[in-house]
C-alpha positions as CSV (number, residue, x, y, z in Angstrom):
1,M,84.9,148.2,-61.9
2,S,81.3,148.0,-60.6
3,D,81.0,145.3,-57.9
4,D,77.8,144.0,-59.6
5,L,80.0,142.4,-62.2
6,A,80.8,138.8,-61.3
7,L,84.0,138.7,-63.3
8,L,86.0,141.1,-65.4
9,C,89.2,139.9,-67.2
10,R,91.3,142.4,-69.2
11,G,94.4,141.4,-71.0
12,L,94.8,138.4,-68.8
13,V,98.1,136.5,-69.4
14,H,99.5,133.4,-67.8
15,V,102.9,132.0,-68.7
16,Y,104.4,128.8,-67.1
17,R,107.7,127.0,-67.4
18,E,107.7,123.5,-68.9
19,A,111.0,121.6,-69.7
20,G,112.9,124.8,-69.5
21,T,110.6,126.6,-71.9
22,D,108.1,129.4,-71.3
23,V,104.5,128.4,-72.4
24,A,101.8,131.0,-72.7
25,A,98.5,129.4,-71.5
26,L,96.6,132.6,-71.8
27,R,97.6,135.4,-74.2
28,G,95.3,138.3,-73.4
29,V,91.9,137.1,-72.3
30,D,89.1,139.7,-72.2
31,L,85.9,138.5,-70.6
32,V,83.0,140.2,-68.7
33,V,80.4,138.1,-66.8
34,P,77.6,140.1,-65.2
35,G,76.1,139.0,-61.9
36,A,73.6,136.1,-62.2
37,Q,74.7,135.2,-65.7
38,R,75.6,131.6,-66.7
39,V,78.6,131.3,-69.0
40,A,80.2,128.2,-70.5
41,V,83.9,128.3,-71.5
42,L,84.7,125.9,-74.4
43,G,87.7,125.1,-76.5
44,P,90.1,122.3,-77.5
45,S,92.6,120.8,-75.0
46,G,95.4,123.3,-74.3
47,S,93.3,126.4,-75.2
48,G,93.6,127.8,-71.6
49,K,90.1,126.8,-70.2
50,S,91.4,125.2,-67.0
51,T,94.0,127.9,-66.5
52,L,91.4,130.6,-66.7
53,L,89.2,128.8,-64.1
54,S,92.2,128.3,-61.8
55,I,93.0,132.0,-61.9
56,V,89.4,133.0,-61.2
57,A,89.3,130.5,-58.3
58,G,92.4,132.2,-56.8
59,V,94.5,129.1,-57.1
60,T,96.9,130.5,-59.7
61,R,98.2,134.0,-60.0
62,P,98.1,135.5,-63.5
63,S,101.4,136.6,-65.0
64,A,99.9,139.9,-66.2
65,G,96.5,141.6,-66.8
66,R,93.5,141.9,-64.5
67,A,91.0,139.3,-63.2
68,E,88.5,140.9,-60.9
69,V,85.8,139.0,-59.0
70,F,83.1,141.4,-57.8
71,G,85.7,144.2,-57.7
72,T,88.6,142.2,-56.1
73,D,91.6,141.9,-58.4
74,L,93.0,138.4,-58.0
75,A,96.3,139.5,-59.5
76,T,97.1,141.7,-56.5
77,A,94.8,140.4,-53.7
78,S,96.5,139.1,-50.5
79,A,96.2,135.5,-49.5
80,A,93.8,136.4,-46.8
81,T,91.5,138.2,-49.3
82,V,91.6,135.2,-51.6
83,R,90.6,132.9,-48.7
84,R,87.7,135.2,-47.8
85,L,86.5,135.1,-51.4
86,R,86.7,131.3,-51.5
87,R,84.8,131.0,-48.2
88,G,81.7,132.8,-49.5
89,T,81.8,134.8,-52.7
90,L,83.2,131.8,-54.8
91,G,81.7,128.4,-55.0
92,L,84.1,125.7,-56.4
93,M,83.1,122.5,-58.1
94,M,86.4,121.2,-59.5
95,Q,86.8,118.3,-61.9
96,G,86.3,115.0,-60.2
97,A,83.7,115.0,-57.3
98,P,86.1,113.5,-54.7
99,A,88.3,116.6,-55.0
100,N,85.4,118.6,-53.6
101,L,84.2,116.3,-50.8
102,L,85.1,114.6,-47.5
103,L,84.7,111.0,-48.6
104,H,84.5,109.6,-45.0
105,D,81.5,111.8,-44.1
106,D,77.9,111.7,-45.3
107,A,76.2,114.3,-47.5
108,L,74.9,116.5,-44.7
109,G,78.2,116.4,-43.0
110,N,79.8,117.7,-46.1
111,L,77.3,120.6,-46.2
112,A,78.1,121.5,-42.6
113,W,81.8,121.4,-43.5
114,A,81.1,123.7,-46.4
115,V,79.3,126.4,-44.4
116,G,81.7,126.1,-41.4
117,S,80.7,128.2,-38.4
118,R,77.8,129.9,-40.1
119,A,74.2,129.4,-38.8
120,R,72.8,126.0,-39.5
121,D,70.0,127.8,-41.5
122,D,72.7,128.3,-44.2
123,L,72.3,124.6,-45.0
124,R,69.0,125.2,-46.7
125,V,70.3,125.8,-50.2
126,G,72.5,122.6,-50.1
127,R,69.6,120.6,-48.6
128,R,67.3,121.7,-51.4
129,V,69.7,120.2,-53.9
130,L,70.0,116.9,-51.9
131,R,66.2,116.7,-51.4
132,A,65.6,117.0,-55.1
133,T,67.6,113.8,-55.6
134,G,66.6,111.8,-52.5
135,L,70.0,112.2,-50.8
136,A,69.1,114.5,-47.9
137,G,68.5,111.5,-45.6
138,D,71.3,109.3,-47.0
139,R,73.8,108.5,-44.2
140,R,76.3,106.6,-46.3
141,P,79.8,108.0,-46.5
142,V,80.1,110.0,-49.7
143,G,82.9,107.6,-50.7
144,Q,80.3,104.8,-51.0
145,L,78.0,106.8,-53.3
146,T,77.8,106.4,-57.1
147,P,79.6,108.8,-59.3
148,T,76.3,110.5,-60.1
149,E,75.4,110.8,-56.4
150,Q,78.8,112.2,-55.7
151,Q,78.4,114.9,-58.4
152,V,75.1,115.9,-56.8
153,V,76.7,116.2,-53.4
154,A,79.6,118.2,-54.9
155,L,77.0,120.7,-56.4
156,A,75.2,120.9,-53.1
157,V,78.5,121.6,-51.3
158,A,79.5,124.3,-53.8
159,L,76.2,126.1,-53.5
160,A,75.7,125.6,-49.7
161,P,77.5,128.8,-48.7
162,R,75.3,130.7,-51.2
163,P,78.2,132.0,-53.4
164,R,77.8,134.9,-55.8
165,L,79.8,133.1,-58.4
166,L,79.9,129.3,-59.0
167,L,83.0,127.9,-60.8
168,A,82.6,124.4,-62.2
169,D,85.2,122.4,-64.1
170,E,83.7,119.7,-66.3
171,P,80.9,119.1,-63.7
172,T,79.2,116.3,-65.7
173,S,82.2,114.6,-67.2
174,R,81.5,111.2,-65.5
175,L,77.7,111.2,-66.0
176,G,75.6,109.7,-68.7
177,P,73.0,111.8,-70.6
178,V,70.1,111.3,-68.2
179,A,72.1,112.0,-65.1
180,R,73.9,114.9,-66.8
181,D,70.6,116.5,-67.7
182,A,69.2,116.0,-64.2
183,L,72.3,117.7,-62.6
184,L,72.0,120.6,-65.1
185,D,68.4,121.1,-64.2
186,L,69.4,121.3,-60.5
187,L,72.3,123.7,-61.3
188,V,70.1,126.0,-63.5
189,E,67.1,126.0,-61.1
190,T,69.2,126.7,-58.0
191,T,71.5,129.4,-59.4
192,D,68.5,131.1,-61.0
193,A,66.7,131.2,-57.7
194,S,69.7,132.5,-55.8
195,G,70.9,134.9,-58.5
196,T,74.3,133.1,-58.6
197,A,76.5,133.7,-61.6
198,V,78.1,130.6,-63.2
199,L,81.3,130.0,-65.0
200,V,81.6,126.4,-66.3
201,V,84.4,124.8,-68.2
202,T,83.1,122.0,-70.4
203,H,83.7,120.0,-73.6
204,D,80.0,119.0,-73.7
205,D,77.7,120.9,-76.1
206,A,74.7,119.8,-74.1
207,V,76.1,121.5,-70.9
208,A,77.1,124.6,-72.8
209,A,73.6,124.9,-74.3
210,R,72.1,125.3,-70.8
211,M,74.2,128.4,-70.2
212,Q,73.2,131.9,-71.4
213,R,76.5,132.5,-73.2
214,M,79.1,130.3,-74.8
215,V,82.7,131.7,-74.8
216,H,85.2,129.8,-77.1
217,L,88.9,129.9,-76.2
218,R,91.4,129.2,-78.9
219,D,95.2,129.6,-78.5
220,G,94.8,131.3,-75.1
221,R,92.4,134.0,-76.3
222,V,88.6,134.5,-76.6
223,G,87.9,133.8,-80.2
224,E,84.2,133.6,-80.4
225,E,81.0,134.0,-78.3
226,A,77.6,132.6,-78.9
227,T,74.2,133.6,-77.4
228,A,70.6,133.0,-78.3
229,E,71.0,136.0,-80.7
230,G,73.8,134.5,-82.7
231,R,77.5,133.7,-82.9
232,W,80.2,136.4,-82.9
233,S,83.9,136.9,-83.3
234,V,85.4,139.1,-80.5
235,V,87.7,142.0,-81.0
236,G,90.5,141.9,-78.3
237,T,91.8,144.9,-76.4
238,D,94.8,144.9,-78.8
239,G,92.6,145.1,-81.8
240,S,93.1,141.4,-82.8
241,L,90.2,139.4,-84.3
242,Q,90.4,135.6,-84.8
243,L,88.9,134.1,-87.9
244,P,86.2,131.5,-87.5
245,Q,87.7,128.0,-87.4
246,A,86.0,127.0,-90.6
247,L,87.9,129.7,-92.5
248,R,91.4,129.0,-91.1
249,A,92.3,126.5,-93.7
250,D,91.9,129.1,-96.5
251,W,93.6,131.9,-94.5
252,A,97.1,130.6,-93.4
253,D,99.0,132.1,-90.6
254,G,100.9,135.1,-91.8
255,S,98.5,135.9,-94.6
256,L,98.6,139.5,-95.7
257,V,95.2,141.1,-95.7
258,S,93.7,144.6,-96.1
259,V,90.9,145.7,-93.7
260,E,88.7,148.6,-94.7
261,E,85.5,150.1,-93.6
262,V,83.0,150.0,-96.5
263,A,80.0,151.3,-94.6
264,P,79.2,152.3,-91.0
265,G,79.4,149.2,-89.0
266,E,80.8,147.1,-91.9
267,L,84.3,145.9,-92.6
268,R,85.8,144.1,-95.6
269,V,88.8,141.8,-95.1
270,R,90.6,141.0,-98.4
271,R,93.6,138.9,-99.1
272,A,96.6,140.7,-100.6
273,G,96.5,140.6,-104.3
274,A,92.9,139.5,-104.5
275,G,90.5,141.4,-106.7
276,A,87.2,143.0,-105.6
277,G,84.9,140.4,-104.3
278,A,87.6,137.7,-104.0
279,G,88.2,138.0,-100.3
280,A,86.2,136.8,-97.4
281,G,84.3,139.5,-95.7
282,S,83.0,140.0,-92.2
283,R,80.4,142.4,-90.9
284,A,80.9,144.2,-87.6
285,D,78.4,145.9,-85.5
286,A,78.9,149.3,-84.0
287,G,80.1,147.7,-80.8
288,G,83.1,146.2,-82.5
289,R,82.0,142.5,-82.7
290,A,82.3,140.9,-86.1
291,S,79.5,138.6,-87.0
292,V,80.4,135.0,-87.7
293,P,78.3,133.1,-90.4
294,A,75.7,130.8,-88.9
295,D,77.7,127.8,-90.2
296,G,81.0,129.2,-88.9
297,G,83.6,127.0,-87.3
298,D,83.2,125.3,-84.0
299,D,86.3,124.7,-81.9
300,R,84.5,122.9,-79.1
301,G,86.4,119.7,-78.5
């Protein structure tokens, strides 16, 4: 893998035990995030979003498959290697600002903690975020700040070490629309200026819309992607292709279908026993991604 790719996942699987039963949180996730690209991960509760972020953060080991961050495979990396990644390459903004902060210290103290023994000049990225919101000179302990102010400090702390990949789990979940949009402005402006890639897990369409790609997880797999160019179903490494959510009611689990190429770059999917023209078709480009109708299903919860 080229080390200019922020993230590469291939056949990523994670299984955990719950009440004596194996539960598959991820069932073969394939995902590539180039350096400096902003990507939102969406999906209903239980689709595997937080598990994916936890693996990329080096908190959880995958059960199988590959998850590489700038060329380092987190499935096989030593604990020391993961610690090095989390000290500089990865910036973490986990759900709930207090989880990212020293509540007894002020905002600048939190920035100094984030960069550790590095030169004080490394505080400039975090200071820029604080200055934009008037918090650079605030000496109150972070625990006394409002939820909005805490989220701003959490963003500043995550970006202070100038990471190459920022991971954010529901970063605006406690904010109203105005505060949310202001925080997103800061996130986009700062990461664009520094060339930082972003992987954000969110349920909020407004957050996802500020990213350059939207990746939809369903049942532990990437089902669809959306960009400014359109919305697409994704062919997995095992050849699987999820139907758009809006079509699932008419195509029950276990349905028998025929799949045939009717023209270069075009497939027809037809239910068993259906006559010509009776099935639902999908068109696939030469790269193997099947186009989803513009009014296709939306599994964002």
